[in-house]
PyMOL Python script that loads the backbone (N, CA, C, O; Angstrom):
from pymol import cmd

cmd.read_pdbstr("""\
ATOM      1  N   TYR A   1       1.268  -8.968 -23.925  1.00  0.00           N
ATOM      2  CA  TYR A   1       0.442  -8.501 -25.002  1.00  0.00           C
ATOM      3  C   TYR A   1       0.938  -7.149 -25.472  1.00  0.00           C
ATOM      4  O   TYR A   1       1.594  -6.423 -24.724  1.00  0.00           O
ATOM      5  N   HIS A   2       0.625  -6.816 -26.704  1.00  0.00           N
ATOM      6  CA  HIS A   2       1.115  -5.567 -27.279  1.00  0.00           C
ATOM      7  C   HIS A   2       0.123  -4.449 -27.017  1.00  0.00           C
ATOM      8  O   HIS A   2      -1.087  -4.632 -27.150  1.00  0.00           O
ATOM      9  N   LEU A   3       0.638  -3.306 -26.648  1.00  0.00           N
ATOM     10  CA  LEU A   3      -0.187  -2.137 -26.398  1.00  0.00           C
ATOM     11  C   LEU A   3      -0.043  -1.147 -27.544  1.00  0.00           C
ATOM     12  O   LEU A   3       1.039  -0.992 -28.110  1.00  0.00           O
ATOM     13  N   GLU A   4      -1.135  -0.483 -27.880  1.00  0.00           N
ATOM     14  CA  GLU A   4      -1.076   0.619 -28.818  1.00  0.00           C
ATOM     15  C   GLU A   4      -0.976   1.877 -27.983  1.00  0.00           C
ATOM     16  O   GLU A   4      -1.917   2.207 -27.261  1.00  0.00           O
ATOM     17  N   GLY A   5       0.118   2.577 -28.056  1.00  0.00           N
ATOM     18  CA  GLY A   5       0.302   3.758 -27.220  1.00  0.00           C
ATOM     19  C   GLY A   5       0.641   3.343 -25.808  1.00  0.00           C
ATOM     20  O   GLY A   5       1.090   2.224 -25.560  1.00  0.00           O
ATOM     21  N   GLU A   6       0.420   4.252 -24.896  1.00  0.00           N
ATOM     22  CA  GLU A   6       0.722   3.971 -23.498  1.00  0.00           C
ATOM     23  C   GLU A   6      -0.548   3.601 -22.750  1.00  0.00           C
ATOM     24  O   GLU A   6      -1.634   4.087 -23.065  1.00  0.00           O
ATOM     25  N   ALA A   7      -0.399   2.747 -21.769  1.00  0.00           N
ATOM     26  CA  ALA A   7      -1.542   2.369 -20.940  1.00  0.00           C
ATOM     27  C   ALA A   7      -1.982   3.569 -20.109  1.00  0.00           C
ATOM     28  O   ALA A   7      -1.148   4.364 -19.676  1.00  0.00           O
ATOM     29  N   PRO A   8      -3.287   3.704 -19.884  1.00  0.00           N
ATOM     30  CA  PRO A   8      -3.751   4.832 -19.077  1.00  0.00           C
ATOM     31  C   PRO A   8      -3.224   4.761 -17.647  1.00  0.00           C
ATOM     32  O   PRO A   8      -3.029   3.671 -17.108  1.00  0.00           O
ATOM     33  N   THR A   9      -2.996   5.903 -17.041  1.00  0.00           N
ATOM     34  CA  THR A   9      -2.534   5.943 -15.660  1.00  0.00           C
ATOM     35  C   THR A   9      -3.530   6.730 -14.821  1.00  0.00           C
ATOM     36  O   THR A   9      -4.231   7.606 -15.327  1.00  0.00           O
ATOM     37  N   LEU A  10      -3.582   6.414 -13.558  1.00  0.00           N
ATOM     38  CA  LEU A  10      -4.444   7.145 -12.642  1.00  0.00           C
ATOM     39  C   LEU A  10      -3.649   8.286 -12.040  1.00  0.00           C
ATOM     40  O   LEU A  10      -2.546   8.077 -11.534  1.00  0.00           O
ATOM     41  N   VAL A  11      -4.193   9.484 -12.091  1.00  0.00           N
ATOM     42  CA  VAL A  11      -3.459  10.640 -11.586  1.00  0.00           C
ATOM     43  C   VAL A  11      -4.094  11.226 -10.330  1.00  0.00           C
ATOM     44  O   VAL A  11      -3.539  12.141  -9.723  1.00  0.00           O
ATOM     45  N   SER A  12      -5.226  10.714  -9.949  1.00  0.00           N
ATOM     46  CA  SER A  12      -5.900  11.245  -8.776  1.00  0.00           C
ATOM     47  C   SER A  12      -6.334  10.103  -7.868  1.00  0.00           C
ATOM     48  O   SER A  12      -6.797   9.062  -8.335  1.00  0.00           O
ATOM     49  N   LYS A  13      -6.181  10.310  -6.576  1.00  0.00           N
ATOM     50  CA  LYS A  13      -6.619   9.297  -5.622  1.00  0.00           C
ATOM     51  C   LYS A  13      -8.136   9.251  -5.517  1.00  0.00           C
ATOM     52  O   LYS A  13      -8.697   8.312  -4.951  1.00  0.00           O
ATOM     53  N   GLU A  14      -8.800  10.266  -6.063  1.00  0.00           N
ATOM     54  CA  GLU A  14     -10.253  10.339  -5.977  1.00  0.00           C
ATOM     55  C   GLU A  14     -10.964   9.558  -7.079  1.00  0.00           C
ATOM     56  O   GLU A  14     -12.192   9.475  -7.076  1.00  0.00           O
ATOM     57  N   VAL A  15     -10.225   8.991  -8.009  1.00  0.00           N
ATOM     58  CA  VAL A  15     -10.824   8.235  -9.093  1.00  0.00           C
ATOM     59  C   VAL A  15     -11.303   6.898  -8.555  1.00  0.00           C
ATOM     60  O   VAL A  15     -10.548   6.167  -7.914  1.00  0.00           O
ATOM     61  N   GLU A  16     -12.561   6.587  -8.822  1.00  0.00           N
ATOM     62  CA  GLU A  16     -13.091   5.300  -8.412  1.00  0.00           C
ATOM     63  C   GLU A  16     -12.669   4.252  -9.434  1.00  0.00           C
ATOM     64  O   GLU A  16     -12.945   4.383 -10.626  1.00  0.00           O
ATOM     65  N   ILE A  17     -12.004   3.224  -8.956  1.00  0.00           N
ATOM     66  CA  ILE A  17     -11.543   2.176  -9.853  1.00  0.00           C
ATOM     67  C   ILE A  17     -12.612   1.088  -9.898  1.00  0.00           C
ATOM     68  O   ILE A  17     -12.869   0.402  -8.909  1.00  0.00           O
ATOM     69  N   THR A  18     -13.216   0.950 -11.054  1.00  0.00           N
ATOM     70  CA  THR A  18     -14.253  -0.055 -11.252  1.00  0.00           C
ATOM     71  C   THR A  18     -13.822  -0.996 -12.362  1.00  0.00           C
ATOM     72  O   THR A  18     -12.893  -0.700 -13.113  1.00  0.00           O
ATOM     73  N   TRP A  19     -14.495  -2.121 -12.462  1.00  0.00           N
ATOM     74  CA  TRP A  19     -14.207  -3.059 -13.539  1.00  0.00           C
ATOM     75  C   TRP A  19     -14.436  -2.371 -14.880  1.00  0.00           C
ATOM     76  O   TRP A  19     -13.668  -2.583 -15.818  1.00  0.00           O
ATOM     77  N   ALA A  20     -15.465  -1.562 -14.986  1.00  0.00           N
ATOM     78  CA  ALA A  20     -15.736  -0.862 -16.249  1.00  0.00           C
ATOM     79  C   ALA A  20     -14.575   0.049 -16.630  1.00  0.00           C
ATOM     80  O   ALA A  20     -14.193   0.102 -17.799  1.00  0.00           O
ATOM     81  N   ASN A  21     -14.006   0.771 -15.656  1.00  0.00           N
ATOM     82  CA  ASN A  21     -12.870   1.656 -15.933  1.00  0.00           C
ATOM     83  C   ASN A  21     -11.636   0.855 -16.357  1.00  0.00           C
ATOM     84  O   ASN A  21     -10.954   1.212 -17.318  1.00  0.00           O
ATOM     85  N   LEU A  22     -11.361  -0.213 -15.642  1.00  0.00           N
ATOM     86  CA  LEU A  22     -10.208  -1.051 -15.963  1.00  0.00           C
ATOM     87  C   LEU A  22     -10.362  -1.696 -17.334  1.00  0.00           C
ATOM     88  O   LEU A  22      -9.424  -1.734 -18.130  1.00  0.00           O
ATOM     89  N   LYS A  23     -11.562  -2.202 -17.593  1.00  0.00           N
ATOM     90  CA  LYS A  23     -11.841  -2.855 -18.863  1.00  0.00           C
ATOM     91  C   LYS A  23     -11.684  -1.866 -20.019  1.00  0.00           C
ATOM     92  O   LYS A  23     -11.083  -2.193 -21.043  1.00  0.00           O
ATOM     93  N   GLU A  24     -12.214  -0.683 -19.855  1.00  0.00           N
ATOM     94  CA  GLU A  24     -12.110   0.345 -20.889  1.00  0.00           C
ATOM     95  C   GLU A  24     -10.648   0.681 -21.178  1.00  0.00           C
ATOM     96  O   GLU A  24     -10.250   0.792 -22.338  1.00  0.00           O
ATOM     97  N   GLY A  25      -9.858   0.840 -20.128  1.00  0.00           N
ATOM     98  CA  GLY A  25      -8.434   1.134 -20.298  1.00  0.00           C
ATOM     99  C   GLY A  25      -7.685   0.004 -20.976  1.00  0.00           C
ATOM    100  O   GLY A  25      -6.860   0.241 -21.857  1.00  0.00           O
ATOM    101  N   LEU A  26      -7.967  -1.220 -20.571  1.00  0.00           N
ATOM    102  CA  LEU A  26      -7.297  -2.366 -21.177  1.00  0.00           C
ATOM    103  C   LEU A  26      -7.676  -2.490 -22.644  1.00  0.00           C
ATOM    104  O   LEU A  26      -6.800  -2.623 -23.498  1.00  0.00           O
ATOM    105  N   TYR A  27      -8.952  -2.448 -22.945  1.00  0.00           N
ATOM    106  CA  TYR A  27      -9.404  -2.587 -24.323  1.00  0.00           C
ATOM    107  C   TYR A  27      -8.836  -1.486 -25.207  1.00  0.00           C
ATOM    108  O   TYR A  27      -8.470  -1.739 -26.355  1.00  0.00           O
ATOM    109  N   ALA A  28      -8.759  -0.279 -24.690  1.00  0.00           N
ATOM    110  CA  ALA A  28      -8.226   0.842 -25.468  1.00  0.00           C
ATOM    111  C   ALA A  28      -6.747   0.644 -25.790  1.00  0.00           C
ATOM    112  O   ALA A  28      -6.260   1.159 -26.796  1.00  0.00           O
ATOM    113  N   SER A  29      -6.034  -0.090 -24.952  1.00  0.00           N
ATOM    114  CA  SER A  29      -4.599  -0.270 -25.150  1.00  0.00           C
ATOM    115  C   SER A  29      -4.251  -1.468 -26.031  1.00  0.00           C
ATOM    116  O   SER A  29      -3.107  -1.598 -26.465  1.00  0.00           O
ATOM    117  N   LEU A  30      -5.213  -2.337 -26.300  1.00  0.00           N
ATOM    118  CA  LEU A  30      -4.940  -3.523 -27.114  1.00  0.00           C
ATOM    119  C   LEU A  30      -5.007  -3.205 -28.601  1.00  0.00           C
ATOM    120  O   LEU A  30      -5.760  -2.332 -29.032  1.00  0.00           O
ATOM    121  N   LYS A  31      -4.209  -3.924 -29.370  1.00  0.00           N
ATOM    122  CA  LYS A  31      -4.332  -3.823 -30.824  1.00  0.00           C
ATOM    123  C   LYS A  31      -5.706  -4.361 -31.209  1.00  0.00           C
ATOM    124  O   LYS A  31      -6.273  -5.206 -30.516  1.00  0.00           O
ATOM    125  N   GLU A  32      -6.228  -3.863 -32.316  1.00  0.00           N
ATOM    126  CA  GLU A  32      -7.612  -4.162 -32.686  1.00  0.00           C
ATOM    127  C   GLU A  32      -7.923  -5.654 -32.773  1.00  0.00           C
ATOM    128  O   GLU A  32      -8.961  -6.094 -32.278  1.00  0.00           O
ATOM    129  N   HIS A  33      -7.040  -6.440 -33.394  1.00  0.00           N
ATOM    130  CA  HIS A  33      -7.340  -7.867 -33.536  1.00  0.00           C
ATOM    131  C   HIS A  33      -7.420  -8.563 -32.178  1.00  0.00           C
ATOM    132  O   HIS A  33      -8.206  -9.495 -32.011  1.00  0.00           O
ATOM    133  N   LEU A  34      -6.622  -8.126 -31.211  1.00  0.00           N
ATOM    134  CA  LEU A  34      -6.706  -8.698 -29.864  1.00  0.00           C
ATOM    135  C   LEU A  34      -7.946  -8.195 -29.145  1.00  0.00           C
ATOM    136  O   LEU A  34      -8.624  -8.960 -28.460  1.00  0.00           O
ATOM    137  N   ARG A  35      -8.243  -6.915 -29.297  1.00  0.00           N
ATOM    138  CA  ARG A  35      -9.402  -6.313 -28.627  1.00  0.00           C
ATOM    139  C   ARG A  35     -10.694  -7.027 -29.026  1.00  0.00           C
ATOM    140  O   ARG A  35     -11.526  -7.341 -28.174  1.00  0.00           O
ATOM    141  N   VAL A  36     -10.853  -7.279 -30.318  1.00  0.00           N
ATOM    142  CA  VAL A  36     -12.076  -7.932 -30.802  1.00  0.00           C
ATOM    143  C   VAL A  36     -12.231  -9.316 -30.183  1.00  0.00           C
ATOM    144  O   VAL A  36     -13.314  -9.669 -29.717  1.00  0.00           O
ATOM    145  N   ASP A  37     -11.157 -10.101 -30.176  1.00  0.00           N
ATOM    146  CA  ASP A  37     -11.229 -11.457 -29.620  1.00  0.00           C
ATOM    147  C   ASP A  37     -11.485 -11.452 -28.121  1.00  0.00           C
ATOM    148  O   ASP A  37     -12.292 -12.238 -27.626  1.00  0.00           O
ATOM    149  N   VAL A  38     -10.808 -10.577 -27.398  1.00  0.00           N
ATOM    150  CA  VAL A  38     -10.986 -10.520 -25.945  1.00  0.00           C
ATOM    151  C   VAL A  38     -12.403 -10.052 -25.603  1.00  0.00           C
ATOM    152  O   VAL A  38     -13.060 -10.643 -24.748  1.00  0.00           O
ATOM    153  N   GLN A  39     -12.868  -9.005 -26.260  1.00  0.00           N
ATOM    154  CA  GLN A  39     -14.215  -8.499 -25.979  1.00  0.00           C
ATOM    155  C   GLN A  39     -15.285  -9.541 -26.291  1.00  0.00           C
ATOM    156  O   GLN A  39     -16.295  -9.617 -25.591  1.00  0.00           O
ATOM    157  N   ALA A  40     -15.078 -10.339 -27.325  1.00  0.00           N
ATOM    158  CA  ALA A  40     -16.076 -11.340 -27.723  1.00  0.00           C
ATOM    159  C   ALA A  40     -16.342 -12.357 -26.617  1.00  0.00           C
ATOM    160  O   ALA A  40     -17.447 -12.888 -26.508  1.00  0.00           O
ATOM    161  N   LEU A  41     -15.325 -12.625 -25.797  1.00  0.00           N
ATOM    162  CA  LEU A  41     -15.486 -13.612 -24.732  1.00  0.00           C
ATOM    163  C   LEU A  41     -15.988 -13.015 -23.423  1.00  0.00           C
ATOM    164  O   LEU A  41     -16.249 -13.745 -22.467  1.00  0.00           O
ATOM    165  N   LYS A  42     -16.123 -11.692 -23.375  1.00  0.00           N
ATOM    166  CA  LYS A  42     -16.686 -10.975 -22.228  1.00  0.00           C
ATOM    167  C   LYS A  42     -16.089 -11.415 -20.884  1.00  0.00           C
ATOM    168  O   LYS A  42     -16.804 -11.926 -20.022  1.00  0.00           O
ATOM    169  N   PRO A  43     -14.780 -11.214 -20.712  1.00  0.00           N
ATOM    170  CA  PRO A  43     -14.164 -11.595 -19.431  1.00  0.00           C
ATOM    171  C   PRO A  43     -14.771 -10.795 -18.278  1.00  0.00           C
ATOM    172  O   PRO A  43     -15.180  -9.647 -18.452  1.00  0.00           O
ATOM    173  N   THR A  44     -14.822 -11.413 -17.114  1.00  0.00           N
ATOM    174  CA  THR A  44     -15.460 -10.782 -15.954  1.00  0.00           C
ATOM    175  C   THR A  44     -14.462 -10.226 -14.944  1.00  0.00           C
ATOM    176  O   THR A  44     -14.857  -9.709 -13.899  1.00  0.00           O
ATOM    177  N   SER A  45     -13.180 -10.328 -15.252  1.00  0.00           N
ATOM    178  CA  SER A  45     -12.170  -9.763 -14.354  1.00  0.00           C
ATOM    179  C   SER A  45     -10.990  -9.269 -15.179  1.00  0.00           C
ATOM    180  O   SER A  45     -10.808  -9.669 -16.328  1.00  0.00           O
ATOM    181  N   LEU A  46     -10.200  -8.404 -14.583  1.00  0.00           N
ATOM    182  CA  LEU A  46      -9.018  -7.887 -15.254  1.00  0.00           C
ATOM    183  C   LEU A  46      -8.030  -9.012 -15.544  1.00  0.00           C
ATOM    184  O   LEU A  46      -7.452  -9.063 -16.629  1.00  0.00           O
ATOM    185  N   SER A  47      -7.835  -9.899 -14.597  1.00  0.00           N
ATOM    186  CA  SER A  47      -6.881 -10.993 -14.817  1.00  0.00           C
ATOM    187  C   SER A  47      -7.341 -11.911 -15.947  1.00  0.00           C
ATOM    188  O   SER A  47      -6.514 -12.403 -16.714  1.00  0.00           O
ATOM    189  N   ALA A  48      -8.634 -12.146 -16.059  1.00  0.00           N
ATOM    190  CA  ALA A  48      -9.148 -12.969 -17.162  1.00  0.00           C
ATOM    191  C   ALA A  48      -8.943 -12.261 -18.496  1.00  0.00           C
ATOM    192  O   ALA A  48      -8.567 -12.898 -19.480  1.00  0.00           O
ATOM    193  N   ALA A  49      -9.183 -10.965 -18.542  1.00  0.00           N
ATOM    194  CA  ALA A  49      -9.010 -10.194 -19.772  1.00  0.00           C
ATOM    195  C   ALA A  49      -7.547 -10.176 -20.206  1.00  0.00           C
ATOM    196  O   ALA A  49      -7.246 -10.355 -21.386  1.00  0.00           O
ATOM    197  N   VAL A  50      -6.642  -9.961 -19.260  1.00  0.00           N
ATOM    198  CA  VAL A  50      -5.210  -9.949 -19.576  1.00  0.00           C
ATOM    199  C   VAL A  50      -4.776 -11.348 -20.019  1.00  0.00           C
ATOM    200  O   VAL A  50      -4.004 -11.486 -20.967  1.00  0.00           O
ATOM    201  N   GLY A  51      -5.262 -12.368 -19.349  1.00  0.00           N
ATOM    202  CA  GLY A  51      -4.930 -13.740 -19.732  1.00  0.00           C
ATOM    203  C   GLY A  51      -5.385 -14.058 -21.146  1.00  0.00           C
ATOM    204  O   GLY A  51      -4.650 -14.688 -21.906  1.00  0.00           O
ATOM    205  N   LEU A  52      -6.584 -13.630 -21.505  1.00  0.00           N
ATOM    206  CA  LEU A  52      -7.084 -13.851 -22.856  1.00  0.00           C
ATOM    207  C   LEU A  52      -6.248 -13.084 -23.878  1.00  0.00           C
ATOM    208  O   LEU A  52      -5.933 -13.608 -24.946  1.00  0.00           O
ATOM    209  N   ALA A  53      -5.891 -11.850 -23.553  1.00  0.00           N
ATOM    210  CA  ALA A  53      -5.061 -11.061 -24.458  1.00  0.00           C
ATOM    211  C   ALA A  53      -3.729 -11.756 -24.701  1.00  0.00           C
ATOM    212  O   ALA A  53      -3.249 -11.796 -25.834  1.00  0.00           O
ATOM    213  N   ARG A  54      -3.133 -12.297 -23.661  1.00  0.00           N
ATOM    214  CA  ARG A  54      -1.856 -13.011 -23.803  1.00  0.00           C
ATOM    215  C   ARG A  54      -2.027 -14.286 -24.628  1.00  0.00           C
ATOM    216  O   ARG A  54      -1.183 -14.616 -25.461  1.00  0.00           O
ATOM    217  N   LEU A  55      -3.110 -14.986 -24.389  1.00  0.00           N
ATOM    218  CA  LEU A  55      -3.393 -16.213 -25.131  1.00  0.00           C
ATOM    219  C   LEU A  55      -3.553 -15.916 -26.624  1.00  0.00           C
ATOM    220  O   LEU A  55      -2.951 -16.589 -27.461  1.00  0.00           O
ATOM    221  N   TYR A  56      -4.356 -14.920 -26.951  1.00  0.00           N
ATOM    222  CA  TYR A  56      -4.560 -14.572 -28.355  1.00  0.00           C
ATOM    223  C   TYR A  56      -3.293 -14.016 -28.990  1.00  0.00           C
ATOM    224  O   TYR A  56      -3.042 -14.259 -30.170  1.00  0.00           O
ATOM    225  N   GLU A  57      -2.503 -13.285 -28.241  1.00  0.00           N
ATOM    226  CA  GLU A  57      -1.245 -12.786 -28.770  1.00  0.00           C
ATOM    227  C   GLU A  57      -0.330 -13.962 -29.141  1.00  0.00           C
ATOM    228  O   GLU A  57       0.296 -13.952 -30.201  1.00  0.00           O
ATOM    229  N   ALA A  58      -0.255 -14.959 -28.280  1.00  0.00           N
ATOM    230  CA  ALA A  58       0.568 -16.142 -28.563  1.00  0.00           C
ATOM    231  C   ALA A  58       0.042 -16.874 -29.794  1.00  0.00           C
ATOM    232  O   ALA A  58       0.820 -17.352 -30.621  1.00  0.00           O
ATOM    233  N   LYS A  59      -1.266 -16.957 -29.909  1.00  0.00           N
ATOM    234  CA  LYS A  59      -1.882 -17.608 -31.058  1.00  0.00           C
ATOM    235  C   LYS A  59      -1.500 -16.889 -32.337  1.00  0.00           C
ATOM    236  O   LYS A  59      -1.063 -17.530 -33.294  1.00  0.00           O
ATOM    237  N   TYR A  60      -1.653 -15.569 -32.378  1.00  0.00           N
ATOM    238  CA  TYR A  60      -1.318 -14.813 -33.575  1.00  0.00           C
ATOM    239  C   TYR A  60       0.164 -14.867 -33.881  1.00  0.00           C
ATOM    240  O   TYR A  60       0.557 -14.919 -35.046  1.00  0.00           O
ATOM    241  N   HIS A  61       0.985 -14.855 -32.852  1.00  0.00           N
ATOM    242  CA  HIS A  61       2.436 -14.934 -33.050  1.00  0.00           C
ATOM    243  C   HIS A  61       2.813 -16.263 -33.676  1.00  0.00           C
ATOM    244  O   HIS A  61       3.619 -16.301 -34.606  1.00  0.00           O
ATOM    245  N   SER A  62       2.243 -17.353 -33.180  1.00  0.00           N
ATOM    246  CA  SER A  62       2.579 -18.678 -33.720  1.00  0.00           C
ATOM    247  C   SER A  62       2.056 -18.821 -35.153  1.00  0.00           C
ATOM    248  O   SER A  62       2.690 -19.494 -35.966  1.00  0.00           O
ATOM    249  N   GLN A  63       0.923 -18.209 -35.477  1.00  0.00           N
ATOM    250  CA  GLN A  63       0.402 -18.251 -36.835  1.00  0.00           C
ATOM    251  C   GLN A  63       1.320 -17.499 -37.801  1.00  0.00           C
ATOM    252  O   GLN A  63       1.485 -17.905 -38.951  1.00  0.00           O
ATOM    253  N   GLN A  64       1.914 -16.407 -37.331  1.00  0.00           N
ATOM    254  CA  GLN A  64       2.819 -15.632 -38.170  1.00  0.00           C
ATOM    255  C   GLN A  64       4.110 -16.415 -38.437  1.00  0.00           C
ATOM    256  O   GLN A  64       4.699 -16.295 -39.511  1.00  0.00           O
ATOM    257  N   LEU A  65       4.541 -17.203 -37.474  1.00  0.00           N
ATOM    258  CA  LEU A  65       5.760 -17.993 -37.657  1.00  0.00           C
ATOM    259  C   LEU A  65       5.544 -19.085 -38.706  1.00  0.00           C
ATOM    260  O   LEU A  65       6.462 -19.418 -39.454  1.00  0.00           O
ATOM    261  N   VAL A  66       4.341 -19.636 -38.760  1.00  0.00           N
ATOM    262  CA  VAL A  66       4.013 -20.721 -39.698  1.00  0.00           C
ATOM    263  C   VAL A  66       3.842 -20.151 -41.109  1.00  0.00           C
ATOM    264  O   VAL A  66       4.195 -20.812 -42.086  1.00  0.00           O
ATOM    265  N   SER A  67       3.317 -18.960 -41.223  1.00  0.00           N
ATOM    266  CA  SER A  67       3.043 -18.355 -42.544  1.00  0.00           C
ATOM    267  C   SER A  67       4.277 -18.014 -43.304  1.00  0.00           C
ATOM    268  O   SER A  67       4.193 -17.503 -44.420  1.00  0.00           O
TER     269      SER A  67
END
""", "prot")
cmd.dss("prot")
cmd.show_as("cartoon", "prot")
cmd.util.cbc("prot")
cmd.orient("prot")
């Protein structure tokens, strides 16, 4: 999937890694059209969110090839 800017990095071992933190970082890094589609399906895990982002990216890519 395409990222806007760089993905957030953790710089401290004291940061608590939660699904909310991971989700926020992932959503912030996605292009808007992917972010909207992924958020609409409310994935419950990071792997599900990344999988959806990849799926939608492939969908948009194939639509661009047809156009």
